[in-house]
C-alpha positions in Angstrom: -65.0 -30.0 37.6 -63.7 -28.6 40.8 -63.9 -24.8 41.1 -60.6 -23.0 40.3 -60.0 -20.4 42.9 -57.7 -17.4 42.9 -54.5 -17.6 45.0 -54.7 -21.4 45.0 -51.6 -23.5 44.1 -51.8 -26.3 41.5 -49.4 -28.7 39.8 -49.8 -28.6 36.1 -48.3 -29.8 32.8 -48.0 -27.2 30.0 -49.7 -28.4 26.8 -49.2 -25.6 24.4 -48.4 -21.9 23.9 -50.7 -19.0 23.2 -49.9 -16.6 20.3 -48.3 -14.3 22.9 -46.0 -17.1 24.1 -47.7 -17.9 27.4 -47.9 -21.5 28.5 -51.3 -23.2 28.3 -52.2 -25.5 31.1 -55.6 -27.1 31.8 -57.2 -28.1 35.1 -60.3 -30.2 34.4 -60.5 -28.6 31.0 -60.2 -25.1 32.3 -57.3 -23.2 30.6 -54.8 -21.3 32.7 -52.1 -19.2 31.0 -48.7 -18.9 32.6 -45.7 -16.8 31.6 -42.2 -18.5 31.4 -43.6 -22.0 30.8 -43.0 -24.3 27.9 -44.9 -27.3 26.5 -44.2 -30.6 28.3 -42.9 -28.8 31.3 -44.3 -29.7 34.8 -44.7 -26.9 37.2 -46.3 -25.6 40.4 -48.3 -22.5 39.7 -50.3 -20.0 41.7 -53.6 -18.8 40.1 -53.7 -15.0 40.3 -56.7 -14.3 38.1 -59.9 -16.2 37.4 -62.8 -15.5 35.0 -65.4 -17.6 33.2 -63.3 -18.4 30.1 -59.8 -18.8 31.5 -57.4 -18.0 34.3 -53.9 -16.5 34.7 -51.2 -18.3 36.7 -47.8 -17.4 38.0 -44.9 -19.8 38.0 -43.9 -20.9 41.5 -41.6 -23.8 40.9 -40.4 -25.7 37.8 -40.4 -29.4 38.4 -39.5 -30.7 35.0 -37.8 -28.6 32.3 -38.2 -28.8 28.5 -34.9 -29.8 26.7 -35.1 -26.5 24.7 -35.3 -24.2 27.8 -32.4 -21.8 28.1 -31.4 -19.5 31.0 -33.3 -16.2 31.3 -31.1 -13.2 30.5 -33.2 -10.7 32.5 -36.3 -11.6 34.5 -37.5 -8.0 34.1 -37.9 -8.7 30.4 -40.4 -11.4 31.3 -42.2 -9.2 33.8 -42.6 -6.3 31.4 -43.3 -8.4 28.3 -40.3 -7.0 26.4 -38.8 -10.5 26.1 -41.6 -13.1 26.7 -39.8 -15.9 24.9 -36.3 -15.4 26.2 -36.5 -18.8 28.1 -36.9 -20.6 24.7 -33.9 -21.7 22.6 -33.8 -19.5 19.5 -34.2 -22.3 16.9 -37.5 -23.2 18.7 -38.6 -19.6 18.7 -38.3 -19.7 14.9 -40.4 -22.9 14.8 -43.0 -21.4 17.1 -43.4 -18.3 14.8 -43.7 -20.5 11.7 -46.4 -22.5 13.5 -48.2 -19.3 14.5 -48.4 -18.2 10.8 -49.6 -21.7 9.8 -52.3 -21.6 12.5 -53.8 -18.2 11.3 -53.7 -19.2 7.7 -55.7 -22.3 8.6 -58.1 -20.9 11.2 -58.7 -17.5 9.7 -57.9 -17.8 6.0 -59.2 -21.4 5.8 -56.1 -22.3 3.9 -54.6 -25.6 5.1 -52.1 -26.4 2.4 -50.3 -23.0 2.1 -46.5 -23.1 1.8 -45.4 -21.4 5.0 -41.7 -21.4 4.8 -39.1 -21.7 7.6 -38.8 -18.4 9.6 -35.7 -16.4 8.5 -33.8 -15.9 11.7 -31.6 -13.1 13.0 -27.8 -13.2 13.6 -28.1 -11.0 16.6 -30.9 -11.9 19.1 -30.0 -9.2 21.6 -29.1 -5.5 21.2 -30.9 -5.3 17.9 -33.4 -2.5 18.3 -32.5 0.9 16.9 -35.3 2.7 18.7 -36.4 3.0 22.4 -39.4 4.7 23.9 -38.8 4.7 27.7 -41.3 5.9 30.3 -40.0 8.2 33.1 -41.5 8.2 36.6 -40.6 9.4 40.1 -39.5 6.5 42.3 -39.0 7.7 45.9 -38.6 11.2 44.7 -36.0 10.3 42.1 -36.5 10.6 38.3 -36.2 7.0 37.1 -36.3 5.2 33.7 -37.9 1.8 33.3 -40.9 0.0 31.9 -44.3 -1.0 33.1 -45.1 -4.5 34.2 -47.2 -6.3 31.6 -50.9 -5.5 31.8 -50.5 -3.1 34.7 -49.5 0.4 35.7 -46.7 -0.9 38.0 -43.5 0.7 37.1 -40.3 -1.4 36.9 -37.0 0.5 37.0 -34.6 -0.7 34.3 -31.2 0.3 33.0 -30.3 -2.6 30.7 -33.1 -3.4 28.3 -31.1 -6.3 26.6 -32.8 -6.0 23.2 -31.9 -2.4 22.5 -28.7 -1.2 20.9 -26.1 -0.8 23.7 -25.5 2.8 22.7 -29.2 3.6 23.1 -29.2 2.2 26.6 -26.1 4.3 27.4 -27.7 7.5 26.1 -30.9 6.8 28.1 -28.8 6.9 31.2 -27.0 10.0 30.1 -30.2 11.9 29.5 -31.7 10.6 32.7 -28.8 11.8 34.7 -28.9 15.2 33.0 -32.6 15.5 33.8 -31.9 14.7 37.5 -29.0 17.3 37.7 -31.3 20.0 36.2 -34.0 19.1 38.7 -36.6 18.3 36.0 -39.5 16.4 37.4 -40.8 13.2 36.0 -44.5 12.9 34.9 -47.0 11.8 37.5 -49.7 9.8 35.6 -52.3 10.0 38.4 -51.9 13.6 39.3 -51.2 14.6 35.6 -48.4 16.8 36.9 -44.6 16.8 36.3 -42.7 17.4 33.1 -41.0 14.4 31.3 -43.2 11.6 30.3 -40.9 9.6 28.0 -37.4 9.6 26.6 -37.3 8.4 23.0 -33.9 7.5 21.4 -33.4 6.5 17.8 -29.9 5.6 16.4 -28.7 5.1 12.9 -26.9 1.8 13.2 -24.8 2.4 10.1 -24.2 6.1 10.6 -24.0 6.2 14.4 -26.2 9.3 14.4 -28.5 9.6 17.4 -31.8 11.5 18.0 -33.1 12.3 21.4 -36.8 13.2 21.8 -38.1 14.4 25.2 -41.8 13.9 25.5 -43.1 16.5 28.0 -46.3 17.3 29.7 -46.3 21.0 28.6 -43.8 23.4 27.0 -41.6 23.9 30.0 -38.7 21.8 31.2 -36.3 21.7 28.3 -33.6 24.4 28.4 -30.5 25.3 26.4 -28.4 24.3 29.4 -29.9 20.9 29.5 -29.5 20.4 25.8 -25.8 21.5 26.0 -25.1 19.0 28.8 -26.6 16.1 26.8 -24.6 17.0 23.7 -21.4 17.5 25.7 -21.7 14.0 27.2 -23.0 12.3 24.0 -21.4 14.0 20.9 -23.0 11.4 18.6 -26.4 13.0 19.4 -27.2 15.0 16.3 -30.8 15.9 17.0 -32.7 16.9 20.1 -36.5 17.5 19.9 -39.1 18.3 22.4 -42.5 16.7 21.8 -45.4 18.1 23.8 -48.2 15.9 24.9 -50.5 17.4 27.6 -53.3 14.8 27.2 -54.3 12.2 29.7 -53.6 9.3 27.4 -51.4 6.3 26.8 -50.5 7.6 23.4 -46.9 8.5 23.7 -46.4 11.4 21.4 -48.3 14.6 20.9 -48.7 16.9 17.9 -46.6 19.9 18.9 -42.8 19.8 18.5 -39.8 22.1 19.1 -36.3 21.4 17.7 -33.7 22.3 20.2 -30.6 21.0 18.5 -29.7 20.0 14.9 -32.7 19.1 12.7 -35.7 16.8 13.2 -34.1 13.9 11.6 -31.0 11.6 11.6 -29.6 9.6 8.7 -29.1 5.9 8.3 -28.6 3.5 5.4 -30.7 0.5 4.3 -29.8 -1.7 1.3 -27.2 0.9 0.2 -29.8 3.7 0.2 -29.6 6.7 2.6 -32.7 7.7 4.5 -33.6 10.7 6.6 -35.7 9.6 9.6 -37.7 12.1 11.6 -38.9 11.8 15.1 -42.4 10.9 14.0 -41.4 8.6 11.1 -42.1 4.9 11.1 -38.8 3.1 10.5 -38.3 -0.6 11.2 -36.6 -1.2 14.5 -34.3 -4.1 13.5 -32.2 -2.8 10.5 -30.4 -6.1 10.0 -33.6 -8.1 9.6 -35.3 -5.2 7.7 -32.9 -5.7 4.9 -33.8 -9.4 4.7 -37.6 -8.6 4.9 -37.3 -6.1 2.0 -35.2 -8.4 0.0 -37.8 -11.1 0.4 -40.6 -8.6 -0.7 -38.6 -7.5 -3.8 -37.8 -11.1 -4.7 -41.5 -12.1 -4.3 -42.6 -9.3 -6.7 -40.5 -10.7 -9.6 -39.9 -7.1 -10.8 -38.8 -6.1 -14.3 -38.1 -2.8 -16.0 -41.6 -2.9 -17.5 -43.3 -3.0 -14.2 -45.1 -0.2 -12.4 -45.5 -0.7 -8.7 -48.0 0.7 -6.1 -46.3 1.1 -2.8 -49.1 1.4 -0.3 -48.4 2.5 3.3 -45.0 3.7 2.1 -43.9 5.6 5.2 -40.7 7.5 4.5 -40.3 5.6 1.2 -38.0 2.8 2.2 -39.5 -0.1 0.2 -40.3 2.0 -2.9 -36.9 3.7 -3.0 -35.1 0.3 -2.6 -36.9 -1.2 -5.6 -37.3 1.9 -7.8 -34.2 1.2 -10.0 -35.7 -2.2 -10.9 -39.0 -0.8 -12.3 -40.4 1.8 -14.6 -42.4 3.7 -12.0 -43.5 3.6 -8.4 -46.7 5.1 -7.0 -46.4 5.6 -3.2 -49.0 6.6 -0.7 -49.0 7.3 3.0 -51.5 8.9 5.4 -48.9 10.7 7.5 -48.0 14.0 5.8 -44.6 14.3 7.6 -43.7 10.8 6.3 -44.4 11.9 2.7 -42.3 15.0 3.2 -39.4 12.7 4.3 -40.1 10.2 1.5 -39.8 12.9 -1.2 -36.5 14.1 0.4 -35.2 10.6 0.6 -36.1 9.9 -3.1 -34.2 13.0 -4.2 -31.2 12.2 -1.9 -31.0 8.7 -3.5 -31.3 10.1 -7.1 -34.7 8.4 -7.5 -36.9 10.3 -10.0 -39.5 7.7 -11.0 -41.7 7.9 -8.0 -45.0 9.6 -7.3 -46.0 10.4 -3.7 -49.4 11.3 -2.4 -50.7 12.0 1.2 -53.9 10.3 2.2 -55.4 7.0 3.4 -54.5 4.1 1.2 -58.2 3.5 0.2 -58.8 7.1 -0.7 -55.7 7.6 -2.7 -56.0 4.3 -4.6 -59.6 5.1 -5.5 -58.5 8.5 -6.9 -55.7 6.9 -8.9 -58.0 4.2 -10.3 -60.3 6.8 -11.6 -57.4 8.5 -13.2 -56.3 5.4 -15.0 -59.9 4.7 -16.1 -60.0 8.2 -17.7 -56.8 7.5 -19.5 -58.1 4.2 -20.8 -61.1 6.0 -22.1 -58.9 8.4 -24.1 -59.6 11.4 -22.0 -55.9 12.4 -21.7 -54.6 12.3 -25.3 -51.3 14.0 -25.9 -50.6 15.1 -29.5 -50.1 18.0 -31.8 -53.2 20.0 -31.1 -53.7 23.7 -31.2 -54.4 25.6 -28.0 -57.6 27.7 -27.6 -55.6 30.9 -27.8 -53.5 29.9 -30.8 -50.4 29.3 -28.7 -47.7 26.8 -29.5 -48.4 23.1 -29.8 -47.1 20.4 -27.6 -44.0 19.0 -29.1 -43.7 15.3 -29.9 -43.5 13.2 -26.7 -43.7 16.4 -24.6 -45.4 16.6 -21.3 -48.9 18.0 -21.2 -49.0 19.3 -17.7 -52.2 20.4 -16.0 -54.1 20.7 -19.3 -57.2 19.0 -20.7 -59.1 18.5 -23.9 -61.8 21.0 -24.7 -65.0 20.1 -26.4 -63.5 20.7 -29.9 -60.5 18.4 -29.3 -58.1 21.3 -28.6 -56.3 22.0 -25.5 -57.7 24.5 -23.0 -55.1 26.9 -21.7 -55.4 25.8 -18.1 -51.9 24.8 -17.5 -48.5 24.9 -19.1 -47.4 23.5 -22.4 -43.8 22.3 -22.5 -41.4 22.3 -25.4 -37.8 21.2 -25.3 -36.5 24.5 -24.2 -39.4 26.5 -23.0 -42.2 26.2 -20.5 -45.5 27.9 -20.5 -46.6 28.3 -16.9 -50.2 29.0 -16.1 -51.0 30.1 -19.8 -48.1 32.5 -20.4 -44.5 32.7 -21.4 -42.1 35.0 -19.8 -40.4 37.7 -21.8 -37.3 35.6 -22.3 -39.2 32.7 -23.8 -38.2 30.6 -20.9 -40.2 29.3 -18.0 -42.1 31.3 -15.5 -42.6 29.2 -12.4 -44.0 30.3 -9.2 -41.5 28.7 -6.9 -39.8 29.5 -3.6 -36.8 28.1 -1.9 -37.5 26.1 1.2 -35.3 26.1 4.3 -32.9 23.6 2.7 -32.4 25.8 -0.3 -34.4 23.5 -2.5 -37.1 24.5 -5.0 -40.4 24.0 -3.2 -43.2 23.9 -5.8 -45.2 21.4 -7.8 -42.4 21.0 -10.3 -38.8 20.7 -9.1 -35.5 20.1 -10.9 -34.0 16.7 -10.3 -30.3 15.9 -10.4 -30.5 15.3 -14.2 -31.6 18.9 -14.7 -35.1 17.7 -15.6 -38.4 18.1 -13.9 -39.6 15.4 -11.6 -43.3 15.7 -11.6 -45.9 13.8 -9.6 -49.1 12.3 -10.9 -52.4 13.0 -9.2 -56.0 13.8 -10.0 -57.5 17.1 -8.8 -61.0 17.6 -7.5 -62.3 18.1 -11.0 -61.0 14.7 -12.1 -58.2 16.2 -14.3 -54.8 14.8 -14.5 -52.1 16.9 -13.0 -48.3 16.7 -13.2 -48.3 13.4 -15.1 -45.1 11.7 -16.3 -41.6 12.9 -15.7 -38.9 14.8 -17.5 -35.4 13.4 -17.2 -31.9 14.2 -18.3 -32.9 17.6 -19.5 -35.0 16.2 -22.3 -38.8 16.4 -22.4 -40.0 12.9 -22.4 -43.6 11.8 -22.2 -44.3 8.5 -20.5 -47.8 7.9 -21.6 -50.3 7.2 -18.9 -51.4 3.9 -20.5 -47.8 2.7 -20.1 -47.8 3.7 -16.4 -50.6 1.5 -15.4 -49.6 -0.5 -12.3 -48.7 -4.2 -12.6 -47.6 -5.0 -9.1 -49.0 -4.0 -5.6 -46.9 -4.0 -2.5 -48.7 -3.3 0.8 -47.1 -2.9 4.2 -50.1 -1.9 6.4 -50.2 -1.3 10.2 -51.3 -4.1 12.5 -55.0 -3.6 11.7 -54.4 -4.7 8.1 -56.1 -3.4 5.0 -59.5 -1.7 4.7 -61.9 -3.9 2.8 -62.5 -1.0 0.3 -58.8 -0.9 -0.5 -58.9 -4.6 -1.3 -62.0 -4.2 -3.5 -60.5 -1.2 -5.4 -57.1 -2.8 -5.9 -58.7 -6.0 -7.2 -60.3 -4.0 -9.9 -56.9 -3.2 -11.3 -56.4 -6.9 -12.2 -52.8 -6.8 -11.0 -50.6 -9.8 -11.8 -48.9 -9.9 -8.4 -49.6 -8.6 -4.9 -46.9 -8.7 -2.2 -48.3 -8.4 1.3 -45.7 -7.4 4.0 -47.4 -7.9 7.3 -46.6 -7.2 11.0 -49.7 -9.1 12.1 -50.2 -12.5 10.5 -53.9 -12.7 11.8 -55.0 -9.6 9.8 -52.9 -10.7 6.9 -54.8 -14.0 6.8 -58.1 -12.2 6.9 -57.1 -9.9 4.0 -55.7 -12.6 1.7 -58.9 -14.6 2.2 -60.8 -11.6 0.9 -58.4 -11.3 -2.0 -59.2 -14.9 -2.7 -62.8 -13.8 -3.5 -61.3 -11.8 -6.4 -59.3 -14.6 -7.9 -56.0 -14.2 -6.1 -54.1 -17.3 -4.8 -51.5 -17.2 -2.1 -48.3 -18.8 -3.5 -46.4 -18.8 -0.3 -45.8 -17.0 3.0 -42.3 -16.2 4.2 -42.0 -15.4 8.0 -39.1 -13.2 9.0 -38.1 -12.8 12.7 -37.7 -9.1 13.3 -38.1 -9.4 17.1 -36.0 -12.2 18.7 -37.1 -13.0 22.2 -40.7 -11.9 21.5 -43.7 -13.6 20.0 -44.0 -11.1 17.1 -43.2 -12.1 13.6 -43.4 -10.3 10.2 -44.4 -12.0 7.0 -44.1 -11.6 3.2 -46.9 -13.2 1.3 -47.1 -13.5 -2.5 -50.5 -13.5 -4.2 -51.0 -14.1 -7.9 -54.0 -13.9 -10.1 -55.4 -17.3 -10.8 
């Protein structure tokens, strides 16, 4: 084999695509990856990088085009990697993504005969994103918005991002111009000086509400005058937040925030449900396709009113809230505390009272819940007409035994409150009026902020969890003003829905969830490779993949989401 040298020019024929959509060419068996090149195309390329395993090439001239090549909308989208497949006809993009899922199911999961269905495509292949995070830099002394060239720190000025909602592009320019007029400096990455690092815009596609987040290198820069100018020029902006990130890092957002205008959320709707979305909340960026994705997940779960669902990695509660009216109960978990706060608010706003939320890693929370259910199965949480230690009132039939436990003689210790139909004993005592004595406070929104809150049906919507002592707290729910005990044995989960980040599931989560012997597992994935790894591990516990349904959330890119259904064999 002749040595492949950097900066040399070669004529090649593209043979395949990488999972990122780069053309694969070979010279004497040596692979070279080239952007903007499709299988069967002949091209002249220039080699710009060489290492032992592969090289990187740049397209110089296209000599023979594939029949499914289409004109490029914006060459900057190819340079920056925001639209690496824009030169491929959309129907072929969908076939490419289906093939990618088949490949990982075969190579990683070792499953060659899995039903990988046709990719569900989008109606709109441009202007579909409801969120943008745009870097800001000084170009010739002028604050400029744009994006970085792929795999580099080279800044490419951009004004039309093609895949973002048009109003988002418009507001980016409005904010940029306001920053210029107020002489606010852009961040200098090398010197670690300057103020504005990124502009983040999120828009509720159905409500039209817009949130602007200015990510700054320090607390200075944002002023009331700047905020007033932005709102004056863009009245649909309902929230302006400053996020402070002083670290030398490529992580976009920091931990400290300041609200300058409105509140730290906007509203949008999804599957006829209304959601408050904060600046730090995860929310799918393509709302049109998100509805299709969630509908596929719900369809795969084959839910009934007898089902109890675990919603792992619940975020702000979107999947769980959208399916809550189809099941008996939903247990939802999320590691981001802010997201759980939003999820609880979203549940109440949508009149959903059969959900339990808990903050923590999925593997930690699930392990805690499994221990709770095991205690219930062993008869450790019996509810009946027993006397309390101090001779107090008994628990009424089908009433809620909240924060109490059995003592050694089979009675109830007076650790929590005993609930009757019209009175509540809080922390072991009744108030003078025979009603409830609850230590609650009003939060900023005027809502009751304590462990037990009143739902729209005038009942108490309690959450289930296990405290450090292994005791069950706040189990069941009270609805429609009537004390109703939903026994813990009836609240055992039957279905698991997971929607993890790109890294997939922790192996301990898979092991723990397999112990529950669930009849169905629905895996919603943004990374088919880690999904394939995880479903293979579930296979060791007797679960079989019935099918995988790809959904194209990101037209013009190589990314694809999937819904996989696993059933117990």
